[in-house]
N, CA and C of each residue as an Amber inpcrd file, in Angstrom:
protein
   675
   2.1650000  17.1390000  20.1430000   2.5990000  15.7020000  20.2330000
   2.0330000  15.6590000  21.8010000   0.9050000  14.4710000  22.1760000
   0.5240000  14.2030000  23.3830000   1.1950000  12.9410000  23.6410000
   1.6370000  12.8910000  25.0300000   2.4750000  11.6900000  25.3460000
   1.4770000  11.3960000  26.7320000   1.1230000   9.9000000  26.7460000
   0.4570000   9.6830000  27.8520000   1.2770000   8.2920000  28.4490000
   1.5390000   8.3960000  29.7620000   2.1180000   7.4910000  30.5770000
   0.9810000   6.4020000  30.9370000   1.3540000   5.0310000  30.6210000
   0.4860000   4.0410000  30.7010000   0.8910000   2.7940000  31.8450000
   2.0210000   3.3410000  32.6520000   2.4680000   2.6220000  33.9410000
   3.7370000   1.8420000  33.4720000   4.7300000   1.7210000  34.3990000
   6.0580000   0.9570000  34.3290000   6.8680000   1.7030000  33.1220000
   7.0280000   0.9530000  32.1210000   7.9450000   1.7520000  30.9030000
   6.9320000   1.9320000  29.7830000   5.8330000   1.7380000  29.9230000
   4.6710000   2.2440000  28.4830000   4.2990000   3.3340000  28.2370000
   4.3660000   3.8420000  26.8700000   3.8920000   5.2790000  27.0400000
   3.1410000   5.3220000  25.5020000   2.1570000   6.3630000  25.3510000
   1.6800000   6.1440000  24.2210000   1.9720000   7.7110000  23.5480000
   2.1680000   7.9410000  22.3120000   2.3920000   9.3190000  21.7810000
   1.4520000   9.2620000  20.7640000   0.5100000  10.4220000  20.4450000
  -0.2480000  10.7630000  19.4500000   0.4640000  12.2530000  18.9170000
   0.8960000  12.0060000  17.4550000   1.2920000  13.0760000  16.9070000
   0.1150000  14.0080000  16.4340000   0.8990000  15.4720000  16.1580000
  -0.3500000  16.4070000  15.6270000  -0.9700000  15.8580000  14.2780000
  -0.4440000  14.9720000  13.4100000  -0.9820000  14.3820000  12.3140000
  -1.7720000  13.2630000  12.5630000  -1.9030000  13.0740000  13.6840000
  -2.9540000  11.7630000  14.1790000  -2.4030000  10.4520000  14.1240000
  -1.0320000  10.1990000  14.1910000  -0.5380000   8.8990000  14.3530000
  -0.2590000   8.4640000  15.8040000  -0.4860000   7.1010000  15.8650000
  -0.7870000   6.5350000  17.3100000   0.5840000   5.9120000  17.5060000
   1.1240000   6.0240000  18.6080000   2.2800000   5.2440000  18.5860000
   2.5080000   4.6840000  20.2580000   2.7340000   3.5290000  20.0490000
   3.0010000   2.6270000  21.6530000   4.4220000   2.4040000  21.9480000
   5.1070000   2.7730000  23.1120000   6.2180000   2.3350000  23.3630000
   6.2770000   1.2630000  24.4970000   6.8140000   0.0950000  24.2510000
   6.8200000  -1.0750000  25.2510000   5.5370000  -1.1640000  25.9520000
   4.5140000  -1.6180000  25.0760000   3.0440000  -1.9840000  25.5680000
   2.7080000  -2.7280000  26.5800000   3.2870000  -2.9160000  27.7020000
   3.1410000  -3.8760000  28.7980000   1.6350000  -3.4920000  29.4220000
   0.5900000  -4.1340000  29.4950000  -0.5520000  -3.2440000  29.6450000
  -1.2390000  -4.7910000  30.5650000  -1.6960000  -5.7360000  30.0190000
  -2.5080000  -6.7490000  30.5510000  -2.0710000  -7.4520000  31.9920000
  -0.4690000  -7.7490000  32.0350000  -0.2300000  -8.1220000  33.2220000
   0.6430000  -6.8640000  34.3170000   0.4320000  -5.6260000  33.4970000
   0.9530000  -4.7330000  34.4640000  -0.1520000  -3.8950000  35.3990000
   0.3610000  -4.0870000  36.9340000  -0.6080000  -3.6300000  37.7650000
  -0.5230000  -2.1280000  37.8410000  -0.0060000  -1.6180000  37.2490000
  -0.1810000   0.1040000  37.2330000  -1.1380000   0.4610000  35.8540000
  -1.0900000  -0.5230000  34.5790000  -1.8410000   0.0380000  33.5400000
  -3.2790000   0.5010000  33.7410000  -3.5930000   1.7680000  33.3290000
  -4.9060000   2.4770000  33.5460000  -5.8820000   2.0580000  32.5700000
  -5.4240000   0.8300000  31.4200000  -6.3320000   0.5170000  30.2950000
  -5.7970000  -0.8460000  30.0860000  -6.7690000  -1.6070000  29.5220000
  -6.4140000  -2.9000000  28.9720000  -5.8600000  -2.8640000  27.5980000
  -5.0530000  -4.2020000  27.1160000  -4.6150000  -3.9480000  25.5960000
  -5.7080000  -3.6850000  24.6440000  -6.4550000  -4.4690000  24.8940000
  -7.7600000  -4.3340000  24.0880000  -8.4750000  -2.8340000  23.7550000
  -8.2030000  -2.2060000  24.8170000  -8.8920000  -0.5440000  24.8310000
  -7.7900000   0.3390000  23.7220000  -6.9020000  -0.1000000  23.4760000
  -5.8360000   0.6870000  22.8050000  -5.5970000   0.2400000  21.3520000
  -5.3980000   1.3560000  20.5010000  -5.0950000   1.3500000  19.1520000
  -3.5560000   1.8850000  19.0930000  -3.2570000   1.5680000  17.7390000
  -1.9510000   2.0190000  17.5790000  -1.4180000   1.4530000  16.1250000
  -0.9090000   2.6890000  15.5510000  -0.4790000   2.4750000  13.9240000
   0.9460000   2.3730000  13.9620000   1.8270000   2.2020000  15.1580000
   3.2510000   2.0300000  15.2470000   3.7450000   1.3730000  16.6700000
   4.4300000   0.3700000  17.0210000   4.7700000   0.2070000  18.0240000
   6.2780000   0.1260000  18.1760000   6.9190000   0.6930000  19.0360000
   8.2600000   0.8420000  19.0300000   8.8920000   0.1550000  20.4190000
   9.6430000  -0.8630000  20.1150000   9.9970000  -1.6780000  21.3760000
  11.5490000  -1.4570000  21.8990000  12.1380000  -1.4760000  23.2870000
  12.9500000  -1.4550000  23.5220000  14.0680000  -2.7060000  23.4650000
  13.2520000  -3.7200000  23.9750000  13.9330000  -4.9320000  23.9580000
  12.7440000  -6.1020000  24.5610000  13.1890000  -7.2120000  24.6790000
  12.0260000  -8.3770000  24.3630000  11.6970000  -8.8660000  25.7270000
  12.0850000  -8.4280000  26.7680000  11.3360000  -8.9830000  27.9790000
   9.8690000  -8.7360000  28.2530000   9.2220000  -9.4630000  29.0990000
   7.8980000  -9.5950000  28.8800000   7.5140000  -8.2050000  29.4740000
   7.8990000  -7.7140000  30.2700000   7.3020000  -6.2860000  30.9700000
   7.5620000  -5.2860000  29.7610000   8.1720000  -5.3220000  28.6050000
   8.2570000  -4.5230000  27.3990000   7.7520000  -4.8410000  26.1940000
   7.9390000  -6.0040000  26.0010000   7.1890000  -6.6990000  24.4560000
   5.6540000  -6.6280000  25.0590000   5.4200000  -7.1950000  26.1250000
   3.8680000  -6.9670000  26.6440000   3.0990000  -7.4620000  25.7510000
   2.0700000  -6.6180000  25.3390000   1.2500000  -7.0790000  24.5640000
   1.3580000  -6.6110000  22.9910000   2.4240000  -6.4450000  22.7920000
   2.7890000  -6.0960000  21.1850000   2.2380000  -6.8820000  20.0640000
   2.0710000  -8.4890000  20.4760000   1.7940000  -9.1350000  19.5800000
   0.2470000  -9.1240000  19.1580000  -0.5410000  -9.1870000  20.2510000
  -2.1200000  -8.8590000  20.4500000  -2.6720000  -7.7740000  19.5910000
  -1.8380000  -6.5380000  19.9150000  -2.2430000  -5.0600000  19.5120000
  -1.9340000  -5.2060000  18.3840000  -0.5660000  -5.3400000  17.7490000
  -0.2780000  -5.3450000  16.3280000  -0.7810000  -6.0760000  15.2240000
  -1.5840000  -7.4990000  15.5870000  -2.1380000  -8.2550000  14.7680000
  -3.8580000  -7.8380000  14.7350000  -4.1530000  -7.1560000  15.6330000
  -5.5400000  -6.6990000  15.8440000  -5.5750000  -5.3500000  14.8460000
  -4.5420000  -4.3560000  15.1940000  -4.3940000  -2.9100000  14.4640000
  -3.5760000  -2.9520000  13.2490000  -2.8850000  -3.9930000  12.8630000
  -2.0430000  -3.9520000  11.8190000  -0.8660000  -2.9650000  12.0050000
  -0.6610000  -2.7700000  13.0050000   0.3760000  -1.7970000  13.4970000
   2.1170000  -2.5070000  13.0150000   2.6310000  -1.3920000  12.6000000
   4.1150000  -1.5380000  12.2650000   4.8640000  -1.5770000  13.5430000
   5.6360000  -2.7660000  13.6910000   6.2610000  -2.9530000  14.7590000
   7.7690000  -2.6410000  14.5830000   8.4160000  -1.3620000  15.2170000
  10.0070000  -1.1130000  14.9670000  10.8680000  -1.3220000  16.4280000
  12.0710000  -2.3330000  15.8120000  12.8060000  -2.6970000  16.8210000
  14.0510000  -3.2140000  15.8790000  14.9220000  -3.7590000  16.9800000
  16.2080000  -4.1460000  16.4470000  16.0840000  -5.6280000  15.9490000
  16.8650000  -5.7210000  14.7830000  16.6310000  -6.8780000  13.7780000
  16.4610000  -7.9020000  14.2960000  16.8240000  -8.5310000  15.4470000
  16.7330000  -9.8820000  15.8840000  15.5100000 -10.1760000  16.6000000
  14.8630000  -9.1660000  17.2270000  13.3540000  -9.0670000  17.4750000
  12.3180000  -8.7970000  16.4160000  12.9590000  -8.0180000  15.7140000
  12.0590000  -7.9980000  14.4000000  11.8960000  -9.0520000  13.5260000
  12.9390000 -10.0270000  13.4830000  12.8670000 -11.2520000  12.9940000
  11.7780000 -12.0420000  13.4890000  11.9290000 -12.3660000  14.8090000
  10.9940000 -13.4040000  15.7780000   9.5440000 -12.8610000  15.5240000
   9.2700000 -11.6160000  15.7090000   8.1090000 -11.1330000  15.6090000
   7.2290000 -11.0270000  14.0720000   8.2280000 -11.0840000  13.1570000
   7.7240000 -11.4530000  11.6560000   7.2440000 -12.6580000  11.7160000
   8.2430000 -13.5250000  12.2070000   7.8270000 -15.1560000  12.2910000
   6.3700000 -15.2670000  12.5760000   6.0030000 -14.3500000  13.6940000
   4.3660000 -14.6840000  14.2300000   3.5980000 -13.9380000  13.2800000
   4.0560000 -13.1580000  12.0470000   2.8240000 -12.5640000  11.3140000
   2.7760000 -11.1740000  11.3940000   3.7300000 -10.7350000  12.2360000
   3.5420000  -9.0720000  12.4650000   4.5550000  -8.2620000  11.3950000
   3.8710000  -7.1960000  10.8010000   4.6750000  -6.2610000   9.9820000
   5.8310000  -5.3410000  10.8930000   6.9620000  -5.6730000  10.4360000
   7.9810000  -5.1960000  11.4180000   8.7560000  -4.5490000  10.4390000
   9.8190000  -3.7040000  11.0480000  10.6380000  -2.6830000  10.4190000
  11.8330000  -2.9940000  11.3770000  12.7910000  -3.5740000  10.9030000
  14.2890000  -3.9100000  11.6350000  15.1220000  -2.9590000  11.4150000
  15.8330000  -2.3460000  12.8830000  16.6620000  -1.6020000  12.9630000
  18.0750000  -2.0420000  13.8880000  19.0620000  -1.3140000  13.9940000
  20.0710000  -1.4830000  14.9630000  20.7590000  -0.4200000  15.4790000
  21.4160000  -0.8130000  16.8050000  21.9890000   0.3950000  17.3970000
  22.5790000   1.2970000  16.5180000  22.3180000   2.8930000  16.9240000
  23.0120000   3.8390000  15.9110000  22.4200000   4.0720000  15.0160000
  21.4000000   3.3430000  14.5100000  20.7410000   3.6210000  13.1410000
  19.3880000   4.3790000  13.3400000  18.9820000   5.2650000  12.3780000
  17.8800000   6.1430000  12.3220000  16.9570000   5.8070000  11.0330000
  15.7580000   6.1660000  11.1790000  14.9280000   6.1010000  10.0770000
  13.8220000   7.0920000  10.3120000  13.4740000   7.6380000   9.1400000
  11.9290000   8.3030000   9.2220000  10.8550000   7.5740000   8.8780000
   9.8830000   7.8590000   9.6140000   8.6350000   7.0750000   9.7390000
   7.5280000   8.1460000   9.3280000   6.0890000   7.9310000   9.1260000
   5.3440000   9.1580000   8.7720000   4.8600000   9.8260000  10.0690000
   5.2230000   9.3050000  11.3730000   4.9800000  10.2720000  12.5490000
   6.1540000  11.0640000  12.7610000   7.5340000  10.4690000  12.4910000
   8.8080000  11.5600000  12.7730000   9.9660000  10.5280000  12.6050000
  10.7760000  10.7810000  13.3770000  12.1800000  10.1830000  13.3940000
  12.5520000   9.1740000  14.5430000  12.9090000   8.0340000  14.3410000
  13.2990000   7.0450000  15.4480000  14.8650000   6.7610000  15.0320000
  15.7080000   6.6410000  16.3840000  16.8690000   6.1970000  16.4520000
  16.9480000   5.3140000  17.8320000  18.0510000   4.0920000  17.3890000
  18.2050000   3.5320000  18.7430000  19.3580000   3.7800000  19.3560000
  19.5870000   3.9520000  20.5360000  20.8050000   4.0430000  21.2710000
  21.3010000   2.8030000  22.1980000  22.4500000   2.6870000  22.5160000
  22.7230000   1.9060000  23.4220000  21.9810000   1.8730000  24.6280000
  21.9170000   0.9060000  25.2940000  21.2190000   0.3580000  26.5360000
  22.0810000  -0.5700000  27.3600000  22.5070000  -0.5080000  28.3190000
  22.9900000  -1.7750000  29.0250000  22.2380000  -2.6620000  30.0060000
  21.5240000  -3.6880000  29.1690000  20.6930000  -4.5320000  29.6930000
  20.6790000  -5.6720000  28.6620000  20.0390000  -6.8460000  29.1400000
  19.8090000  -8.0120000  28.1620000  18.1960000  -7.8780000  27.6040000
  18.5510000  -8.9980000  26.8410000  17.1860000  -9.0140000  25.9180000
  16.7920000 -10.3680000  25.5090000  15.8420000 -10.8740000  25.7960000
  15.2720000 -12.3940000  25.4420000  13.7200000 -12.3720000  25.8000000
  13.0590000 -13.0440000  24.7440000  11.7240000 -13.1790000  24.5560000
  11.3600000 -14.0410000  25.7150000   9.9160000 -14.2040000  26.2880000
   9.4870000 -14.6070000  27.2650000   9.2470000 -16.3480000  27.1140000
   9.7290000 -16.6850000  25.8520000   9.4300000 -18.0570000  25.7050000
  11.2430000 -18.5220000  25.1830000  12.0100000 -17.7570000  25.4960000
  13.7350000 -17.9320000  25.4640000  14.4080000 -17.8210000  24.6270000
  13.6990000 -16.9130000  23.3700000  14.5050000 -16.7110000  22.1720000
  15.4290000 -15.6360000  22.2460000  16.5750000 -15.6620000  22.0560000
  17.4200000 -14.2830000  21.9350000  17.0060000 -13.3220000  21.0620000
  17.0980000 -12.1140000  21.3310000  16.3890000 -11.1170000  20.6990000
  17.2570000 -10.0320000  20.2510000  18.6020000  -9.9410000  20.2950000
  19.4670000  -9.1900000  20.0310000  19.6330000  -8.0250000  21.0090000
  20.4850000  -7.0790000  20.5750000  20.7270000  -6.0370000  21.9420000
  19.4090000  -5.5270000  22.6550000  19.5490000  -4.8710000  23.8190000
  18.3640000  -3.7410000  24.4680000  18.9660000  -2.4110000  23.6900000
  17.9640000  -1.7840000  23.8750000  18.0970000  -0.2650000  23.1450000
  17.4900000   0.6260000  24.0900000  18.0030000   2.2270000  24.0300000
  17.1500000   3.1100000  24.2320000  16.5760000   3.5580000  23.0740000
  15.6510000   4.8000000  23.0950000  15.0090000   4.9890000  21.8060000
  14.8440000   6.6250000  21.8200000  15.4040000   7.1120000  20.7700000
  15.0820000   8.5620000  20.5000000  14.2010000   8.7480000  19.5680000
  13.3440000   9.4160000  19.8010000  11.9260000   9.8510000  18.8220000
  11.9060000  11.2670000  18.5590000  11.9150000  11.7060000  17.3130000
  11.6270000  13.1620000  16.8870000  10.1560000  13.3420000  16.1940000
   9.1170000  13.9730000  17.1530000   7.8270000  14.0140000  16.6220000
   7.4870000  15.1100000  16.8120000   6.6960000  16.1940000  16.1040000
   6.1490000  17.6290000  16.1190000   7.2100000  18.4000000  16.8820000
   8.5770000  18.3550000  16.2950000   9.5290000  19.4080000  16.6740000
  10.0070000  18.9360000  18.1770000   9.9280000  17.9360000  18.8980000
   9.8960000  17.4610000  20.1720000  10.6430000  16.2660000  20.1100000
  12.0140000  16.1220000  21.0550000  12.7840000  15.0940000  20.8090000
  12.7300000  14.3840000  22.4770000  12.1920000  13.2160000  22.2650000
  11.9690000  12.1200000  23.2600000  13.1210000  11.0720000  23.2650000
  13.9270000  11.2430000  24.6140000  14.7380000  10.1110000  24.5600000
  14.2220000   9.0310000  25.7090000  13.3390000   7.9820000  25.3960000
  13.1800000   6.6910000  26.4190000  14.6240000   5.9500000  26.4510000
  14.8420000   5.8670000  27.8980000  16.1330000   5.4150000  27.8380000
  16.1020000   3.5710000  28.0590000  14.8420000   3.3550000  28.0830000
  14.6240000   1.6510000  28.0510000  15.2780000   1.3830000  29.5250000
  15.4630000  -0.0890000  29.2890000  15.9890000  -0.8410000  30.6930000
  17.4500000  -0.5670000  30.5900000  18.0060000   0.4050000  31.1740000
  19.3770000   0.6480000  31.0980000  20.1070000   0.8620000  32.5450000
  21.3690000   0.5980000  32.7950000  22.2100000   0.8870000  33.8620000
  22.8780000   2.0750000  33.3710000  23.6240000   2.9550000  33.8810000
  23.9820000   4.3450000  34.0640000  25.3640000   3.9540000  32.7620000
  25.6390000   4.5730000  32.0390000  26.8890000   4.4580000  31.1010000
  27.0480000   5.9310000  30.7640000  28.4570000   6.2960000  30.3230000
  28.9370000   7.3640000  30.1390000  28.4430000   8.1370000  28.8990000
  28.3570000   7.1130000  27.8390000  27.7860000   7.3450000  26.5030000
  26.4290000   8.3350000  26.4510000  25.9150000   8.3520000  27.6880000
  24.5980000   9.3380000  27.8690000  24.9560000  10.6990000  27.5620000
  26.4160000  10.9330000  27.8950000  26.6200000  12.3050000  27.8210000
  26.7260000  12.8970000  26.1260000  27.1990000  11.8300000  25.4540000
  27.2980000  11.9920000  24.0980000  26.0750000  12.0070000  23.3020000
  24.9860000  11.2940000  23.8320000  23.6770000  11.4100000  23.2620000
  22.9460000  12.7920000  23.5200000  23.4360000  13.1680000  24.7790000
  22.7440000  14.6960000  24.9720000  23.5110000  15.5780000  24.0500000
  24.9230000  15.5850000  24.0640000  25.5530000  16.4620000  23.5050000
  25.0070000  16.6730000  21.7130000  24.8670000  15.4290000  21.4060000
  24.6510000  15.4880000  19.7640000  23.0110000  15.5130000  19.4760000
  22.2960000  15.8270000  20.6570000  20.7000000  15.9830000  20.2970000
  20.2250000  16.8360000  21.6750000  19.4890000  17.6150000  21.1820000
  18.7230000  18.4420000  22.1440000  17.6850000  17.5520000  22.5760000
  17.7180000  17.0360000  23.8710000  16.6700000  16.2620000  24.5560000
  15.6460000  17.3130000  25.0710000  14.4500000  17.0270000  24.6160000
  13.1000000  17.7720000  25.3560000  12.6460000  16.6970000  26.7830000
  12.2110000  15.7820000  26.3100000  12.1060000  14.5410000  27.5630000
  12.7970000  13.4570000  27.5850000  13.3670000  13.1570000  28.6970000
  14.1900000  12.3290000  29.1120000  13.4260000  11.2770000  30.0250000
  13.0680000  10.1670000  29.4180000  12.3680000   9.5970000  30.1780000
  13.1670000   8.3200000  30.8430000  13.3490000   8.1170000  32.0300000
  14.6200000   7.3940000  32.4980000  13.9220000   6.3140000  33.7950000
  14.3050000   5.1230000  33.6240000  14.0930000   4.4700000  34.8610000
  14.9390000   4.6560000  36.2450000  14.0680000   4.5640000  37.4730000
  14.5980000   4.7550000  38.7240000  14.3840000   3.7360000  39.8980000
  13.9480000   2.5160000  38.9350000  13.5700000   1.2610000  40.0960000
  14.7370000   0.5050000  40.8130000  15.9410000   0.8170000  40.3210000
  16.9100000   0.0000000  40.6610000  16.6530000  -1.8800000  40.4480000
  17.4060000  -2.3350000  40.8450000  17.6370000  -3.8910000  40.9390000
  17.8960000  -4.2230000  39.2080000  16.9290000  -4.0770000  38.3220000
  17.0350000  -4.2360000  37.1930000  17.7190000  -3.2400000  35.9780000
  17.5170000  -1.9810000  36.4090000  17.9570000  -0.7360000  36.0930000
  18.8680000   0.2690000  36.6300000  18.9540000   1.2540000  36.3550000
  19.4220000   2.4240000  37.2880000  18.3360000   2.6830000  38.3750000
  18.9680000   3.0750000  39.6850000  18.4770000   3.6270000  40.8330000
  18.1230000   4.9510000  40.5800000  17.7330000   5.5390000  41.5010000
  17.4410000   6.9710000  41.7360000  18.8830000   7.7160000  41.7760000
  19.8740000   7.2030000  42.5990000  21.4950000   8.1090000  42.3120000
  21.9290000   8.0650000  40.8290000  21.7960000   6.7490000  40.2470000
  22.4590000   6.5530000  39.0940000  21.7210000   7.6140000  37.8520000
  20.3140000   7.4650000  38.0500000  19.1490000   8.2400000  37.2990000
  19.4700000   9.8900000  37.2920000  20.0180000  10.2100000  38.8670000
  20.2710000  11.7190000  38.7500000  21.6260000  12.1540000  38.1430000
  22.7740000  11.0400000  37.9700000  23.7730000  11.3900000  37.2090000
  23.5600000  11.1980000  35.9220000  22.6240000  10.3550000  35.2690000
  22.0020000  10.3030000  33.9100000  21.4670000  11.7230000  33.2860000
  20.6680000  12.1920000  34.2880000  20.2980000  13.4290000  34.1000000
  21.2610000  14.7610000  33.8550000  22.0690000  14.6240000  34.5460000
  23.5140000  15.5530000  34.4950000  24.0840000  15.3020000  33.1260000
  24.2990000  13.9950000  32.8000000  24.9390000  13.9630000  31.6450000
  24.1400000  13.8540000  30.3740000  23.1220000  13.6410000  30.4430000
  21.9400000  13.9130000  29.1680000  21.6390000  15.5430000  28.9610000
  21.0850000  16.2060000  30.1060000  21.1910000  17.5900000  30.3520000
  19.7680000  17.8900000  29.1880000  18.6190000  17.2920000  29.7240000
  17.6160000  17.4780000  29.0390000  16.4950000  18.5310000  29.6520000
  15.4250000  18.9750000  29.0510000  14.7490000  20.1820000  29.2600000
  13.8570000  19.6550000  30.1600000  13.3070000  18.4300000  30.1900000
  12.4850000  17.7970000  31.1710000  12.5810000  16.2450000  31.6910000
  12.5750000  15.8790000  32.6260000  12.6680000  14.6230000  33.1710000
  11.4370000  13.7940000  33.5220000  11.3070000  12.6580000  33.2360000
  10.1880000  11.7320000  33.4470000  10.5630000  10.4140000  33.9370000
  10.5460000  10.2410000  35.2980000  10.7660000   9.0400000  35.7100000
   9.8220000   7.5420000  35.2420000  10.4200000   6.4470000  35.3500000
   9.6140000   5.3670000  34.7340000  10.2320000   4.2080000  35.3860000
   9.5740000   2.8800000  35.2230000  10.4070000   1.7470000  35.7870000
  10.5220000   1.7580000  37.0640000   9.3160000   1.8860000  38.0320000
   9.6370000   1.8670000  39.3140000   7.8740000   1.2110000  40.1830000
   8.1500000   0.7910000  41.3820000   7.0930000   0.7690000  41.9410000
   6.0500000  -0.5230000  41.4940000   6.2880000  -1.0790000  40.0860000
   5.4470000  -2.2470000  39.7630000   5.4750000  -3.1700000  40.6130000
   6.4870000  -3.6240000  41.0580000   6.6660000  -4.7900000  42.0760000
   7.7650000  -3.9730000  43.5330000   7.5770000  -4.6870000  44.4530000
   8.3700000  -4.4590000  45.3020000   9.9960000  -4.4110000  45.0340000
  10.2690000  -5.1690000  44.2040000  11.9070000  -5.2070000  44.4220000
  12.2490000  -4.0340000  43.4410000  11.3580000  -3.2100000  42.9340000
  11.8310000  -2.0040000  42.1830000  10.9480000  -0.7330000  42.7470000
  10.9330000  -0.7380000  44.0990000  10.2040000   0.1760000  44.7160000
  10.8390000   1.6160000  44.7970000  10.4880000   2.7170000  44.5830000
  11.4180000   3.9020000  44.6100000  10.6500000   4.8490000  45.0220000
  11.0020000   5.9280000  45.2060000   9.9300000   7.1740000  45.5600000
  10.1770000   8.3860000  44.5990000   9.4450000   8.5330000  43.6810000
   9.5800000   9.2070000  42.3960000   9.8310000  10.7820000  42.9200000
   8.7070000  11.1150000  44.0230000   8.6800000  12.4430000  44.4940000
  10.0920000  12.9430000  44.8520000  10.7980000  11.9710000  45.6500000
  11.8590000  12.5440000  46.2660000  13.1960000  12.5260000  45.0380000
  12.6640000  11.7350000  44.2610000  13.7800000  11.7710000  42.9310000
  13.3150000  13.1020000  42.1610000  12.1710000  13.3210000  42.0530000
  11.9590000  14.5770000  41.1990000  12.4470000  15.8240000  42.1290000
  12.3860000  15.7310000  43.5330000  13.1980000  17.0390000  44.0280000
  14.3710000  17.1650000  43.8320000  15.1920000  16.1010000  43.8660000
  16.5790000  16.0830000  43.5750000  16.9240000  16.7130000  42.3090000
  16.0190000  16.4480000  41.1620000  16.2900000  16.8010000  39.7080000
  16.0250000  18.3040000  39.8230000  14.9540000  18.6640000  40.3550000
  14.4810000  20.1590000  40.4320000  15.6890000  21.0750000  41.1720000
  16.5020000  20.4520000  42.0340000  17.4310000  21.0120000  42.8840000
  18.6190000  21.1260000  41.9000000  18.5730000  20.4670000  40.7230000
  19.8130000  20.8320000  39.8500000  19.1910000  21.7880000  38.7070000
  18.1850000  22.4280000  38.8530000  17.4500000  23.4330000  38.0780000
  16.8070000  22.8920000  36.7230000  16.2920000  21.3220000  36.9330000
  15.6700000  21.0090000  35.7950000  14.0490000  20.7670000  36.0750000
  13.4030000  20.6770000  35.1040000  11.8690000  20.2510000  35.2810000
  11.6520000  18.8970000  35.4110000  10.9320000  18.1740000  36.3870000
  10.7560000  16.8690000  36.4470000   9.3080000  16.7660000  36.8100000
   8.6300000  15.7380000  35.9090000   7.0890000  15.6650000  35.9550000
   7.0030000  14.1270000  36.3850000   6.4490000  13.8010000  37.4750000
   6.0430000  12.4050000  38.1450000   4.6600000  12.4310000  37.5370000
   4.6180000  11.5650000  36.5590000   3.1560000  11.2600000  35.8070000
   2.5280000   9.9350000  36.6410000   1.0570000  10.1730000  36.7970000
   0.5840000   9.0830000  37.3460000   0.0040000   8.1220000  35.9420000
   0.1150000   6.6900000  36.1620000  -0.6370000   5.9430000  35.2860000
  -1.8220000   6.5070000  34.5000000  -1.9520000   6.8090000  33.1990000
  -3.3020000   7.3780000  32.5080000  -2.9960000   8.7970000  32.3290000
  -1.9540000   9.5440000  33.0070000  -2.1410000  10.8670000  32.9460000
  -1.4430000  11.2610000  31.7260000  -1.4270000  12.5200000  31.0240000
  -0.9540000  12.6850000  29.9200000  -0.4180000  14.3370000  29.7740000
   0.1940000  14.4020000  28.9510000   0.9340000  15.9520000  28.8120000
   1.0460000  16.4090000  27.0910000   1.0740000  17.4170000  27.1650000
   1.1060000  18.1050000  25.6640000   2.4770000  18.6140000  25.3600000
   3.6330000  18.0750000  24.6350000   4.6450000  18.6700000  24.6150000
   5.1180000  19.2480000  23.3940000
């Protein structure tokens, strides 16, 4: 599996079988994005919630590529009404797809589409692909249920927000790392705008002092997992 950071909370995954998955593809309005939306293709798009910096360019990409959008039921209904192919899920539910397995977890956050429609609950995302488990926490505050997520699943890559204000800040994210007990930590959702300014290298140093690996990815950088 190849994971690529696209800035903010957006990532792409490429499976060994060639399936292309986007997570929260906020690109054209994203000052960190290394590519434009029209430069990416996707077979599947997974959304944590409906805010504009996560829903992003989903509609345009999905219509152009025919991608299946995987998200909570209320947001799936909204997108289906716009002509997209969707797979509706809900918190706690899991489903197998050609690229692997997806399960939605709780996330303490809101969810509303940019045009003001209710979009159900915000979610975290567990993805199993090529023997690797990725936990994209979405936009969330710290919650003790993260410990249960870590106990029930061997988390290889924990992608966690550190920007504060709208999500966890670095201090709470460190506690989340302790609760989840992942193999590798990747910070996200920081420095896109001044209000979520954070120092990822300082966060990474603290994670490493806990005996954990932490990767600070630059937008456009990819890793093999």
